[in-house]
C-alpha angles and dihedrals in degrees: 000000000000099000091225117157121217116216115232114220139163114288091201135029129179140165115267122223110199113244137159091213110030115100113221104167099204134169096212140001127225112208112205099175120043123249145088120320123199116195137174107229120216087256124025140022130313111287129193122217105208123217097356107189121238111266095032127138116211107208096208126125107228142170098208141025101210125225091206110082094004118115099152114112142206093040124177124196116221129203121191 
């Protein structure tokens, strides 16, 4: 046994366009431009993360990145 550790990274990444209706099904969200981010988690109601700093990764599985209440920019959806 070598004891090597394999890094786990996203297998897919794509630009997110904010939409109250488009289904994205992502495992995490990279936020490139600071601001508020409203998402629809896999389970539960829409939630808004307030004042997310630029360069953050939100580790929340979600079906939608809402246009309403989202002013953050340069977002990238991640799938693991």
